[in-house]
C-alpha positions, 0 to 999 in steps of 0.5 A: 042152628039154621042151615047158614050157621051150620054150613058156615061152621063146616066150611070154618072146619074144612078151611082150618085144616089148611092152616093146621101145623103140620109136625116136622121134627128131623134132625138131619145128619148130613146133606139132605136130598129131597124126593117127591114125598120124602127127604133123607140124610146119611152119614158114616160114623164109628157106629155105623152108617146113620140114616135119617128120613122124613116122609110126607104122604096124603092118606084118605085114612090113617095107616100107621103101619104103612107109614112106618113101612114107607119110612123104613123103605127110604132108609133101606134105599139109601143104605143099599149096600147093607141088609135091609131093616123092617120097619118095626126095627127102626127108630120112629122119632116122629109120626102124625096124621092130620084127619082134616087134611089127610096129611101123614108125616113120619121121621125115622132113623137106623144106624146100619152096622158096618 
């Protein structure tokens, strides 16, 4: 393989990250509020206060636990009047890290009991 082919291949791989699909599986439960890196919705039900959050951040290296923690932080910031929950107790409904673009997407939900 010559240098021109190698550079062309590298450029193609690099640019393919721009076209790579990103995962965004979010089933919101009410009106959606948008922040710089997240979006969330909430709803009072008979089961409790349901919060759904989606968070998208850029990371140089993948860090699943940090993604889960930050998603649960969004849940807790919405449910201020309830006892905060840890990332290990929330329901992570979707998680993706795109190694080419460095984008980490996480969707989580939790029902705070009344």
